[in-house]
C-alpha positions in Angstrom: 33.5 17.1 -17.4 30.2 18.5 -17.7 28.4 19.9 -14.4 25.6 17.8 -14.7 28.1 15.0 -14.6 29.7 15.7 -12.0 26.7 16.5 -10.0 25.3 13.1 -10.6 28.6 11.6 -9.5 28.8 13.7 -6.2 24.7 12.3 -5.6 25.8 8.9 -6.2 28.8 9.1 -3.9 26.6 10.9 -0.9 23.8 8.2 -1.3 26.6 5.1 -1.0 27.9 7.2 2.2 24.6 7.8 3.6 23.3 4.1 3.0 26.8 2.7 4.5 26.8 5.1 7.9 22.7 3.6 8.1 23.9 0.1 7.5 26.3 0.6 10.6 24.8 2.8 12.8 21.2 2.2 12.4 21.5 -1.5 14.8 23.3 0.2 17.5 21.3 3.6 17.6 18.1 1.7 17.9 19.1 -0.5 20.7 19.8 2.3 22.9 16.3 4.0 21.9 13.5 3.7 25.1 11.0 1.3 24.5 7.4 2.9 25.8 6.3 -0.6 26.8 9.2 -1.3 29.1 9.4 2.2 30.5 5.9 1.8 31.8 6.6 -1.1 33.6 5.8 -4.3 31.8 8.1 -6.9 30.8 8.0 -8.5 27.1 7.3 -12.0 27.3 8.4 -15.1 24.6 4.6 -16.1 24.3 1.1 -15.0 25.0 -2.5 -17.3 24.6 -4.7 -16.4 22.1 -7.3 -15.2 24.3 -5.3 -12.3 25.6 -5.2 -10.9 21.9 -9.5 -11.5 21.5 -11.4 -8.4 20.4 -15.2 -7.6 20.0 -16.4 -4.7 18.3 -19.9 -3.7 17.9 -21.0 -1.2 15.5 -24.8 -0.1 14.4 -25.3 0.6 10.8 -26.7 4.6 10.5 -27.9 5.8 7.1 -24.0 7.0 6.6 -22.8 3.9 6.4 -25.5 2.4 4.1 -26.7 3.6 -0.1 -29.3 4.8 -1.2 -31.1 1.0 -0.7 -30.4 1.2 2.9 -27.5 -1.6 2.5 -24.1 -1.0 4.2 -21.2 0.0 2.0 -18.8 -3.5 2.2 -15.8 -0.6 2.4 -17.3 0.5 5.7 -17.3 -2.9 7.0 -13.8 -3.7 5.8 -12.8 -0.6 7.5 -13.9 -2.0 10.7 -12.5 -5.2 10.3 -8.9 -3.9 9.8 -9.6 -1.9 13.1 -10.3 -5.0 14.8 -7.8 -6.7 13.6 -5.3 -4.1 13.9 -6.5 -3.5 17.8 -6.1 -7.8 18.3 -2.0 -7.5 16.6 -0.9 -4.7 18.7 -2.8 -6.3 21.9 -0.7 -9.4 21.0 2.6 -7.8 19.8 2.4 -4.8 22.1 4.0 -2.1 19.5 2.5 -0.5 16.6 1.2 -2.8 13.7 0.1 -2.3 10.0 -1.6 -4.6 7.8 0.4 -6.3 4.9 -1.9 -8.3 3.3 -5.8 -9.7 3.2 -7.2 -12.5 2.0 -10.3 -12.9 -0.2 -13.7 -12.1 2.0 -16.9 -12.9 0.8 -19.9 -11.3 1.8 -22.9 -14.1 2.4 -25.3 -11.7 3.6 -26.1 -8.1 3.4 -26.1 -6.0 6.3 -29.1 -3.0 6.7 -29.5 0.2 8.2 -30.1 -0.4 11.9 -28.4 -3.4 12.1 -25.8 -4.2 14.9 -22.9 -5.5 13.9 -20.5 -7.5 16.0 -17.1 -8.0 14.7 -14.9 -10.7 16.7 -10.8 -11.0 16.0 -7.8 -12.7 17.8 -4.5 -13.6 16.5 -4.7 -17.2 14.9 -0.5 -17.6 14.5 2.4 -15.6 14.8 5.9 -16.2 13.0 8.9 -14.1 13.2 7.6 -10.5 12.8 3.9 -11.1 11.5 1.0 -12.2 12.7 -2.4 -13.8 10.9 -5.3 -12.4 12.6 -9.0 -13.7 11.7 -11.9 -11.9 11.9 -15.7 -13.0 12.1 -18.9 -10.9 11.3 -22.3 -11.0 12.7 -25.3 -9.2 12.1 -28.0 -8.9 14.4 -31.8 -7.5 14.0 -32.8 -5.4 16.6 -36.1 -6.1 16.2 -36.3 -9.7 16.1 -32.8 -10.7 17.6 -32.2 -12.7 14.7 -28.5 -13.2 14.3 -26.8 -13.8 10.8 -23.4 -15.2 9.5 -22.1 -11.8 7.4 -18.3 -12.6 6.5 -15.0 -13.9 7.4 -11.7 -12.3 6.9 -7.8 -13.0 7.4 -5.3 -10.4 7.8 -1.7 -10.4 7.8 0.1 -7.7 9.9 3.6 -6.6 10.4 5.1 -5.4 13.8 7.2 -2.3 14.0 9.6 -1.0 16.6 8.2 1.7 19.0 10.1 4.7 18.6 10.0 8.5 19.1 8.7 10.6 16.2 12.3 12.0 14.6 12.0 15.5 13.8 15.3 15.9 11.3 16.0 14.1 8.7 19.0 12.4 9.6 16.5 11.7 12.6 14.1 10.2 10.1 17.0 8.1 8.4 18.5 6.9 11.9 15.1 5.8 13.9 13.1 4.5 10.8 10.6 1.7 12.1 11.9 -1.8 11.7 10.2 -4.8 11.9 10.4 -6.2 15.3 10.0 -10.1 16.6 6.3 -10.7 18.4 5.6 -13.5 20.8 4.7 -16.9 19.9 0.7 -17.6 20.0 0.1 -20.6 22.4 -3.7 -21.6 21.6 -5.7 -23.7 24.1 -9.4 -24.9 23.3 -9.9 -27.0 19.9 -10.9 -24.0 17.7 -8.1 -22.0 18.8 -5.5 -25.2 17.8 -7.7 -26.2 14.3 -7.2 -22.3 13.6 -3.5 -22.5 14.4 -2.6 -25.3 12.4 -4.5 -24.2 9.4 -2.7 -20.8 9.4 0.6 -22.3 8.3 -1.0 -23.7 4.9 -2.4 -20.3 4.5 0.4 -18.3 5.1 2.3 -21.1 2.2 -0.8 -20.3 -0.4 0.3 -16.3 0.1 3.6 -16.8 -0.8 2.9 -19.3 -3.6 0.5 -16.8 -5.0 1.0 -15.0 -8.5 -0.4 -11.9 -9.0 -1.4 -11.2 -12.7 0.9 -8.5 -14.3 -1.3 -5.6 -14.9 1.2 -2.9 -15.8 -0.4 -2.2 -19.4 -3.8 -1.2 -17.8 -2.4 0.8 -14.9 -0.5 2.8 -17.6 -3.5 3.5 -19.7 -5.6 4.8 -16.5 -2.6 7.4 -16.2 -2.6 7.9 -20.0 -6.7 8.7 -19.4 -6.9 10.8 -16.3 -4.4 13.1 -18.1 -6.8 13.5 -20.4 -5.1 11.6 -23.3 -8.3 9.4 -24.3 -9.6 10.0 -27.6 -13.3 9.5 -27.0 -13.8 10.9 -24.3 -17.7 11.4 -24.7 -19.8 14.3 -25.4 -20.5 16.9 -22.4 -23.7 16.7 -20.6 -26.9 18.7 -21.8 -28.0 21.6 -19.9 -31.4 20.4 -18.6 -33.4 23.7 -17.3 -34.8 23.1 -13.5 -37.8 25.1 -12.3 -36.3 25.6 -9.0 -32.8 27.3 -10.8 -34.7 29.4 -13.3 -37.1 31.8 -13.3 -38.4 31.6 -16.4 -38.2 28.4 -18.5 -36.1 28.6 -22.1 -38.3 28.4 -24.8 -38.8 24.8 -26.1 -37.7 23.2 -23.0 -39.3 19.4 -22.6 -41.2 19.0 -19.6 -40.1 15.6 -19.5 -36.2 15.8 -18.5 -36.0 12.1 -19.1 -37.2 12.5 -22.6 -33.6 12.3 -23.6 -32.5 9.1 -21.9 -31.9 6.5 -24.5 -31.3 3.8 -21.7 -35.2 4.4 -21.0 -36.1 3.4 -25.1 -38.2 0.1 -25.3 -36.2 -1.2 -28.1 -33.6 -2.0 -25.7 -33.9 -5.5 -24.7 -32.1 -7.4 -22.2 -29.8 -10.8 -23.1 -31.3 -14.4 -23.1 -32.3 -15.0 -19.6 -31.7 -18.5 -17.8 -34.8 -20.1 -17.7 -34.7 -21.0 -14.0 -33.8 -17.9 -12.8 -36.3 -14.3 -12.3 -34.3 -11.2 -13.5 -35.8 -7.7 -13.1 -38.1 -6.3 -15.7 -38.2 -2.8 -14.4 -38.5 -0.6 -18.1 -35.5 1.8 -15.9 -33.1 -1.0 -15.9 -33.5 -2.9 -19.1 -29.6 -3.1 -20.3 -28.0 -2.3 -23.4 -26.7 -5.0 -25.1 -23.1 -3.8 -24.8 -20.8 -0.7 -23.3 -17.0 -0.1 -24.6 -14.7 -1.2 -21.3 -13.4 2.1 -21.4 -16.8 4.0 -20.5 -16.7 2.6 -17.0 -13.5 4.0 -16.3 -13.5 6.2 -12.9 -10.8 7.6 -11.0 -10.8 9.0 -7.0 -8.3 11.2 -5.7 -8.4 11.6 -1.9 -5.4 13.5 0.4 -4.3 11.5 3.6 -5.5 13.1 6.6 -4.3 12.4 10.3 -7.8 10.6 10.8 -7.1 8.3 7.8 -3.9 7.1 9.6 -2.7 5.3 12.7 -0.4 6.3 15.2 2.7 5.6 12.8 1.0 8.2 10.4 0.7 5.3 8.1 -3.2 4.8 6.6 -5.3 2.3 8.1 -5.8 -0.6 5.4 -9.2 -0.5 5.9 -9.4 3.4 4.6 -7.5 2.3 1.3 -10.1 -0.4 1.3 -12.9 1.8 1.6 -11.5 4.0 -1.3 -11.3 1.1 -3.7 -15.2 0.3 -3.0 -16.1 3.9 -3.7 -14.1 3.8 -7.1 -15.5 0.2 -8.0 -18.9 1.3 -7.3 -18.6 4.3 -9.5 -17.4 2.4 -12.6 -20.0 0.4 -12.1 -22.7 2.5 -12.2 -21.4 3.7 -15.2 -22.2 0.3 -16.6 -25.2 0.0 -15.7 -28.5 1.7 -13.6 -29.7 -0.5 -10.8 -28.8 -0.9 -7.3 -25.2 -2.2 -6.3 -23.8 -4.6 -3.5 -20.5 -5.6 -3.2 -20.6 -9.4 -3.2 -16.6 -10.3 -2.4 -13.3 -8.7 -2.6 -10.1 -10.8 -3.9 -6.7 -10.8 -1.7 -4.9 -7.5 -1.1 -1.3 -7.3 -0.8 -0.3 -3.7 0.4 3.3 -2.9 -1.6 4.2 0.2 0.0 2.4 2.4 3.0 0.9 5.4 2.3 1.3 8.2 4.8 -0.3 11.4 6.0 0.2 14.0 3.3 0.2 11.6 0.4 -2.0 12.0 -2.2 -4.0 8.3 -3.2 -5.0 7.9 -6.5 -7.8 5.0 -7.1 -8.8 3.9 -10.4 -11.0 1.4 -11.6 -12.6 -0.6 -14.6 -15.4 -2.8 -15.4 -13.3 -5.4 -16.2 -15.9 -8.4 -16.9 -20.0 -8.6 -17.2 -21.8 -11.8 -16.1 -25.3 -12.4 -16.1 -25.9 -10.1 -12.9 -22.7 -8.9 -11.1 -19.4 -7.9 -12.7 -15.6 -7.9 -11.5 -14.2 -4.3 -11.0 -10.5 -3.9 -11.1 -9.1 -1.4 -9.1 -5.3 0.2 -8.6 -3.9 2.4 -6.2 -1.0 4.7 -5.7 0.0 7.2 -3.8 2.2 10.3 -4.3 4.7 12.5 -2.1 3.8 16.1 -2.6 7.5 17.2 -1.1 9.6 14.7 -3.3 7.3 14.1 -6.3 7.8 10.2 -5.9 4.7 8.0 -7.3 4.4 4.2 -6.0 2.1 2.0 -6.9 0.6 1.1 -3.7 -1.8 -2.2 -4.4 -4.7 -3.5 -6.7 -7.8 -5.8 -6.3 -10.6 -7.1 -7.7 -14.5 -6.6 -6.8 -17.1 -8.6 -7.5 -20.3 -6.3 -7.5 -23.7 -7.3 -8.0 -27.2 -5.4 -9.6 -30.5 -5.5 -8.4 -33.6 -3.7 -8.9 -36.0 -2.5 -6.0 -37.3 -5.6 -5.1 -34.0 -7.3 -5.0 -34.6 -8.9 -8.3 -31.1 -9.3 -9.9 -30.9 -7.0 -12.9 -29.4 -8.3 -16.7 -26.3 -6.4 -17.1 -24.4 -5.4 -20.6 -21.4 -6.9 -21.7 -18.1 -4.8 -21.3 -16.2 -4.4 -24.7 -12.4 -4.4 -24.6 -11.0 -2.4 -27.2 -7.7 -2.4 -26.4 -4.6 -5.0 -25.9 -4.3 -3.8 -22.3 -8.2 -4.2 -21.9 -8.1 -7.8 -23.2 -5.0 -8.7 -21.0 -7.5 -7.9 -18.2 -10.1 -9.7 -19.4 -8.2 -12.6 -19.6 -8.5 -15.2 -16.4 -11.6 -13.5 -15.7 -13.6 -17.0 -15.8 -11.0 -18.6 -13.6 -10.9 -15.9 -10.7 -14.6 -16.2 -10.8 -14.7 -20.0 -10.5 -12.2 -19.7 -7.6 -14.7 -17.0 -5.7 -17.4 -19.2 -5.8 -15.3 -21.9 -4.8 -14.1 -20.4 -2.0 -17.7 -19.0 -1.2 -18.9 -22.6 -1.3 -16.4 -23.5 1.1 -17.1 -20.7 3.9 -20.9 -21.7 3.4 -19.7 -25.0 4.1 -17.8 -24.3 7.2 -20.6 -22.0 8.5 -23.2 -24.6 8.3 -21.1 -27.3 10.0 -20.4 -25.4 13.1 -23.8 -23.9 13.1 -26.6 -25.6 14.7 -29.6 -24.0 12.3 -29.1 -24.7 8.6 -27.8 -21.9 6.9 -29.8 -21.1 3.5 -27.0 -20.4 0.5 -27.3 -16.8 -0.5 -28.2 -16.3 -4.0 -25.0 -16.5 -6.2 -24.7 -14.1 -9.0 
């Protein structure tokens, strides 16, 4: 028998023995482990009222949270939404909880530097080991005291058993964090009862939702990140700068923008809608089309302790912030304009990422409309100790383009050239129709519960 065959058989037997041993002993050992909550003198209950999980966070938007136009990044706001929802889930379950999924989030109003952001979260309903947390975001101007509705989100959290951190390999296998039963939710107010009743239908919709299989485009992403792309483009030119060159090279142009093809007056925007005004800024006049592959972007991040919760699992909000960063990079490669994230489609976190993992985020503009674009983003995590790479999650961002006066900017077409890109393009019309429908439903819902009339935001 070859040596490699004998080694493979040994590894298979060892793995089978370990799985059998853990299957028998893990339920028994986990019952013997101490519970920090009960050890502190508390008693676990079977049900809790909704108001006990209520959380209100207040944040002030600073320049560090915003882009060059002074508008807050959606990823920053999503991160705060995830933190507020996580606190609410942990208050209800009294155990560590991790983000399992995020429903579609539509931003109805931009948030500016200096605004005071109020984020309210509470558990709407709980099931065996999971909870739905609803989050509402409002912004307040410190100068006028005017308040405006910003966004609403639903997040699903899973409660995990509170266990001490193991130090050995066998300990990590025996004391692996397992889902644990959470208390039921008792709604009292009419609004709480309404959210409680609607939570079950949203849960069934999540189970019924079928994600599009985009494995081909993710494989294309990996090939591009490894330098296997044929049309890599030319190297950037060397343009002398007076602060870095004591003597300007002979023949250098004084106008550093003289070779910028995008500023050519021969380039004209696409036909415009007669009922809507678009930017006439010559710096933002789009080309007629661009190859979809030219918008590819990649962001690589090392998960540090500040990115993770007490279980060393990366915050879902941090993943979403990295996803938006990558999506904005792709969007900037399509157009020269100011960008604003309008919405993010629902996300499902398939596998968790932990401290020490390398998270790779890749994105590409999957479809352009008049002044908005859809950007597809995928995330994978690599364990540097084992070399294992896992697909974590993916999603679609909707990003709008505008000029300095907040006038929409016309965008070039993103043209697919490969089968994987064409596959990604398919379904974009249905996805957009779904987003606009949900956006209008949210506007109608907020308008019905707000005493003053909510103005319909400009839809891309």
